[in-house]
Residue, then its C-alpha position, 0 to 999 in steps of 0.5 A: m499500499t502506498e503512503s497516499e492510500n494509507q493516508l486516504l484510509t486513515r484520515v477522517g477529519p472535515g474535508t478528507l476523502m474518507g471523512k466525507l465518505m463517512r459523513q454520508y452515513w448515519i453514525p451511531v454516537l450515544q445510547s439513550s441511557d447517556l443522556p437520561e433525562p430532559d435538562g440533564a447534564p450536557r456531555r462532551v462528544r468527539l466524533l470525526c475529529e470534531n469537538l461537539v456537545a450532546f444534550r437533551n432539551s426540556a421536550g426530550k429531544i437530543g441536540l449535538v452541536d459545536q462545543v464553541c460559543p460563537h460569541r467569545c468562544a467559551s465551551l458550551f459544555f459548561g452551559r446551563n441545559e435549560e428551557n429547551g436550550l443550552r445557555c452559555l455561562y460566560h454571557g448567557w447566549k442560548f442555542d436550541v438543538d438546531g443551532k439557532c441562538v435564540d437569546v442574547p441577554n446581554e444585547p440591548p432590548g429589542s435587539k434581533f442580533n441573535e437571528q444572525i447567529k448559528i452554530t453548527a448543529y447535526p440532526c439526531v434521531e433516537k430509536n430503540g435506545i440508540v442516538w444516531t446522528y448525520l454529519g453529511p451535507q444533506r441535513d435537511n433531507p438525510p438518508p434513511l437509517p440503515e436496517l442493521g439487525w441490532a438496531l432494529v431490536a429493542p434494547q431489552r434484546r441487545g447487549a450494550l458493551r462499549y470500549q475505546r481503542a487508542c488507535n486509528w479506526l481502520q487497524a481496530m476494524e481490520g482485527d475483527f475482519d481477520s479470521s486467521h488470528l483466531s488460531f494464534l492470538h486467542l489460543a489457549v495452551d493449558p490442556k485444561s482450557q482445551d477440548t479434544a478434537a473429537e469432542k463435538k461441543a455445541g457452539i462457540d467452543y467446538y468451532r474454536n477448537i477447529a480453528r485451533m487445529d487448522k491454522q491455515p483457513l482457506l478464504e473465499v472473499q466476495d464483494t457484496d452490495v454494501g461491502v465485503m464478506y468472505g467465507a473462511r474454510r477449515d477442516a473438520a471431522d467426518g469429511k465436513f468443513y467449518w465455514r466461518v462467514t464474516q461481514f464488512l459493511l460500509p462505512f465501519y460495521t463488521s459481523v463475525p459468527s453468532y453463538g449462544g443464540k445471539n448474533r454478534d456485530k461491531i461498530w468502529v466509530p472514529l472519534d479522531d484519527e487516533h481514537t476509536m470507539v468500539w460498540e459491541p452489540h450482541w442481539s437476539s430477534t426472538r427473545e429479551l436478553s437477561e441483565d447480565e447479557q444486556k450488560g455484555w460484559k461476560d466473557r468480554v470484559a477482563p477482571s482488570g475491568f475499566l478505568p473510571d470514567t471522566e468528563d473528557a470527550l476521550g475519557k469513557h469506556r477505557f480498559a484498565a489493561n492498556a499500553e502504560n501497564d503493557y496490557l498487564l502482560d504476564r510471562a508465566r501466563q504465556k508459558n502455561f495458560n494461553f498464547s498471548g499472556l494477556e488476560n484471557t478475553t479477546p478485546i484486551q488481546d486484540g487491543a494490545m496488537q492493534e494499538s502496538m502498531g502505533a496510533i496510525c499503522d504505517r501500511t508501507q511496511e506490511h508484507l501481506g499474505a493469502s491469509d490477508a485477502a479479505i483485508v486487501r479487498m476491504r481496503r480496496r472497496l473503501i478507497n473505490a467508495a471514497k474515490e466514487l463519492y469524489k465523483n459525485q456517486v452516492p456510496p453503497g447503502v446510503e439510500n438503500p437501508a435494506l442492504y444491511h440485512k446481513h451478519g456473521d454466521q458459521f456452518l458445518l458443510g460437506e465438500k460439495d456444499s456452497w457456503a454462499e448459498h447456505y448463507a444467503a438462505k439463512m440471512k433471508l430467513d433471519y431478516a424475514a422474521l425481523v423486519s416483518r415484526 
């Protein structure tokens, strides 16, 4: 990859090609619970390199506005959230959720100076416990929300885990789109943590056993109408093959196979070029999840847990195991328990590798092989979508929300069975039931 291509893929601020592409799509920015009450405390938001403030007004509507007051540039984060507007502490100027200045109390009586003042404000839609925002050019007529499965179900049917990565969004997302690393990074070496090859336990344990035994998956990669998908084939017992189907959906969604009756997705929201908020919804279209399942911590959050949240825009959802403490690497654990020596949860293991590349990986130094075919295709899909947008082509999925009726899955199939046909039939069945409700 060239340096210019790497810059195109990784930079998301205003005016960049990738930033313009992402701004064509609705972005999940908060959960409803982050702004629990009308006239409650505002919240700093960092999104695509922009510093913003989110607040819920007296009527319950959510606003997302530029944090800088246009009068004397004080931060609106400190503002009073009252009477359907956010009032700057410095001189009392007040702004509504649309960014209009509705009051300038330090101006002479009868002044209409406020009518000339407006701050940047992004439209927000709140649905099923998720707050979406649109940073694109058509703010008065934005596209429809994407019909992602986890976004269609009620909060009671969805897990809610979020955590931050201290690295660029792309290298974080690429880790989830890579099937080969399952056979190494997440491997247990302690015999007590492994099942025998012949023990066919249902669900994820058995499939992970196959990944442990067959470290050279054969990838079949396909473009889709809204991204890239691939099937990774590994040898299983009795003449069967294990197919692990993984999805990438523009601009920053991935989905790996489900287990335990819950589908699994990830969202890689760029806060800026060097920080990513990872949303990790797991969801069911058929049942409500327990409180523990809705929290999403089990098997995902390490014993070390999270650092305390702060009011800083980058101060929430940070794991305690991080670069400053070498992610709590334990060399004895590495010798005797697992391949990585890190706490035995995949987000910590993945994060250590992704952040170890530096804030923004220098992809000109890579040497890619056959196992990286899906990564190469995903990068090319992103580059092409950004370049087509530059030619005024509408990006894939923006105007057709039903294209997002996809999630990861896995199958045990015979040699002559088509994984793609089985997968297409499964998705048709899954989403027919979901969207018909």
